[in-house]
C-alpha positions in Angstrom: -72.9 -83.4 -34.0 -73.7 -82.3 -30.4 -70.3 -83.5 -29.2 -68.6 -81.3 -31.9 -70.5 -78.2 -30.8 -69.8 -78.9 -27.2 -66.0 -79.2 -27.7 -66.0 -76.1 -30.1 -67.7 -74.0 -27.4 -65.2 -75.3 -24.8 -62.3 -74.4 -27.0 -63.6 -70.9 -27.6 -64.1 -70.4 -23.8 -60.5 -71.6 -23.1 -59.2 -69.2 -25.8 -61.1 -66.2 -24.4 -59.8 -67.1 -20.9 -56.2 -67.3 -22.1 -56.5 -63.9 -23.8 -58.1 -62.4 -20.7 -55.3 -63.6 -18.5 -52.6 -62.3 -20.9 -51.1 -65.7 -21.6 -51.1 -65.0 -25.3 -49.7 -61.3 -24.8 -51.5 -58.0 -25.4 -53.0 -57.0 -28.7 -53.4 -53.3 -27.6 -50.9 -50.8 -29.0 -51.3 -48.3 -26.2 -50.3 -48.8 -22.6 -50.8 -46.4 -19.7 -47.6 -44.7 -18.3 -47.4 -46.5 -15.0 -47.8 -49.9 -16.6 -45.1 -49.0 -19.2 -42.7 -48.0 -16.4 -43.3 -51.3 -14.6 -42.4 -53.1 -17.8 -38.9 -51.5 -17.9 -35.8 -53.3 -16.6 -35.3 -52.5 -12.9 -38.4 -50.2 -12.9 -38.2 -49.8 -9.2 -34.9 -47.9 -9.5 -36.2 -45.2 -11.9 -37.0 -41.8 -10.5 -38.8 -38.9 -12.2 -36.9 -35.5 -11.9 -38.3 -32.0 -11.8 -37.0 -29.4 -14.2 -34.9 -27.7 -11.4 -33.3 -31.1 -10.5 -32.5 -31.9 -14.1 -30.9 -28.4 -14.6 -28.7 -28.9 -11.5 -27.3 -32.1 -13.0 -26.5 -30.5 -16.3 -25.0 -27.3 -14.9 -21.4 -27.7 -13.5 -20.8 -26.6 -10.0 -19.5 -23.1 -9.4 -15.8 -22.7 -8.6 -14.8 -23.0 -5.0 -14.2 -19.7 -3.2 -10.7 -18.6 -2.4 -9.4 -20.5 0.5 -8.6 -18.7 3.8 -4.9 -19.6 3.3 -4.8 -17.8 0.0 -6.7 -14.8 1.3 -4.4 -14.4 4.3 -1.1 -14.9 2.4 1.5 -12.5 3.7 2.0 -9.2 1.8 5.3 -8.7 0.0 6.9 -5.8 -1.9 8.7 -6.7 -5.1 10.6 -3.5 -5.6 10.7 -0.3 -3.5 12.8 2.8 -4.3 13.9 5.7 -2.1 15.6 8.9 -3.1 17.4 11.0 -4.8 19.9 11.7 -2.0 22.8 14.2 -2.0 26.0 12.3 -1.2 26.1 13.3 2.5 22.5 12.4 3.1 22.8 9.2 1.2 25.7 8.0 3.4 23.6 8.7 6.5 20.7 6.8 5.0 22.9 3.8 4.2 24.2 3.7 7.7 20.7 3.2 9.1 20.0 0.5 6.6 22.6 -1.8 8.1 20.2 -2.9 10.8 17.9 -4.4 8.1 20.6 -6.8 6.9 19.2 -6.9 3.3 22.3 -8.2 1.6 21.9 -8.4 -2.2 18.3 -7.3 -1.9 19.6 -3.8 -1.6 21.2 -1.8 -4.4 22.4 1.8 -4.9 22.7 3.7 -8.2 23.8 7.2 -9.3 21.2 9.4 -10.8 21.6 12.9 -12.3 20.2 15.7 -10.3 20.6 19.3 -9.1 21.6 20.7 -5.8 21.4 24.3 -4.4 24.8 25.9 -4.7 24.0 29.4 -3.5 21.2 32.0 -3.0 20.6 35.1 -5.0 18.9 38.4 -4.1 17.3 39.7 -7.3 14.6 41.7 -9.0 12.7 39.7 -11.6 12.9 40.3 -15.3 11.7 43.7 -16.5 10.8 42.3 -19.9 13.3 44.2 -21.9 16.6 46.0 -21.8 14.8 49.3 -21.5 12.8 48.2 -18.6 15.9 46.8 -16.8 17.7 50.1 -17.4 14.8 52.1 -15.9 14.8 49.8 -12.8 18.6 50.3 -12.5 18.0 54.0 -12.5 15.5 53.7 -9.6 18.1 51.7 -7.6 20.7 54.5 -8.1 18.2 57.0 -6.8 17.8 54.9 -3.7 21.6 54.8 -3.2 22.0 51.1 -4.3 25.0 50.7 -6.6 25.9 47.1 -6.1 23.7 45.5 -8.8 24.1 43.7 -12.1 21.7 43.7 -15.0 21.3 40.1 -16.4 21.4 40.2 -20.2 20.5 38.0 -23.2 22.5 34.9 -22.2 21.0 34.5 -18.7 17.8 32.4 -17.9 16.8 35.5 -15.8 17.5 38.0 -18.6 16.5 41.6 -18.0 16.4 40.8 -14.3 18.7 42.5 -11.8 21.0 40.7 -9.4 21.6 42.3 -6.1 24.1 39.8 -4.7 24.8 36.0 -4.5 25.3 34.4 -1.1 26.4 31.0 0.1 23.7 30.6 2.7 20.0 31.5 2.7 20.3 33.4 6.0 22.9 35.8 4.4 20.7 36.4 1.4 17.7 37.1 3.7 19.8 39.7 5.6 20.7 41.5 2.4 17.0 41.5 1.4 16.0 43.1 4.7 18.7 45.8 4.3 17.4 46.6 0.8 13.8 46.8 2.0 14.9 49.4 4.6 16.3 51.5 1.7 13.0 51.4 -0.2 13.7 48.4 -2.6 10.5 46.4 -2.3 10.5 44.4 -5.5 13.5 42.3 -4.7 13.3 38.6 -3.5 15.5 35.6 -2.6 15.9 32.5 -4.8 18.1 29.4 -4.9 20.7 28.8 -7.6 21.2 25.2 -8.7 24.2 23.3 -10.1 24.3 19.8 -11.6 25.3 17.0 -9.2 25.3 13.2 -8.8 22.7 11.9 -6.5 22.0 8.5 -5.0 18.9 6.4 -5.3 18.3 3.1 -3.4 16.3 0.1 -4.5 15.0 -2.8 -2.3 13.6 -6.1 -3.6 11.3 -8.8 -2.1 10.6 -7.2 1.2 8.1 -8.7 3.6 5.6 -6.4 5.3 7.6 -6.1 8.5 10.8 -5.2 6.8 9.0 -2.7 4.5 7.5 -1.0 7.6 11.0 -0.6 9.1 12.2 0.9 5.9 9.4 3.4 6.0 10.4 4.4 9.5 14.0 5.0 8.4 12.8 7.0 5.4 10.7 9.2 7.7 13.9 10.7 9.1 14.5 12.1 5.5 11.2 13.8 4.9 12.4 15.5 1.7 12.9 12.1 0.0 10.2 10.0 -1.8 9.4 6.3 -1.3 7.9 4.7 -4.4 7.3 1.4 -6.1 9.7 0.4 -8.9 10.1 -2.4 -11.5 
């Protein structure tokens, strides 16, 4: 009987020792976090991340900024147009374009326009035939007899023409003579007629060539340089 009790106690002690050393596994359902990490495969390679670090991994990187090569690409001008030139001025403009050697990047086209054909000395519209007749009577009293009342069919109807001249200087001389005779309501204005004019287009110009074109155009200050399609 004593031997049985001795061996029973010895067996119990061995069982307690085995459980304490973990030879029979753990019966606890809860394990602290550091111990659980150690139990993972390759636990030494795991790394805890902060919220900022985790967000940096999820968010894609921003697009790369424009490269210096793209920012410094040479400027070009797809389409530039100059004019409308009267025929004589257009020929002079063309002659100066030869130095640019543009070839088929240069083109010319005809555009409708108007040109000054003469200059008129006139008194503006008096509003009605009666008003024009009264003004004509005043002219007669001042000794002016060379006049013409413009009627219904004229764009300056009920005005009075005091002469048409080829040059502006001649028209201004007539106006000065009328002022001396007491006619102070007269003035000088251009008369226009329809004409064909010339417009020039230039394509795919680099900045240097465009600058040279601007210099040539500056010799024709009445003309406009603009972008086109």
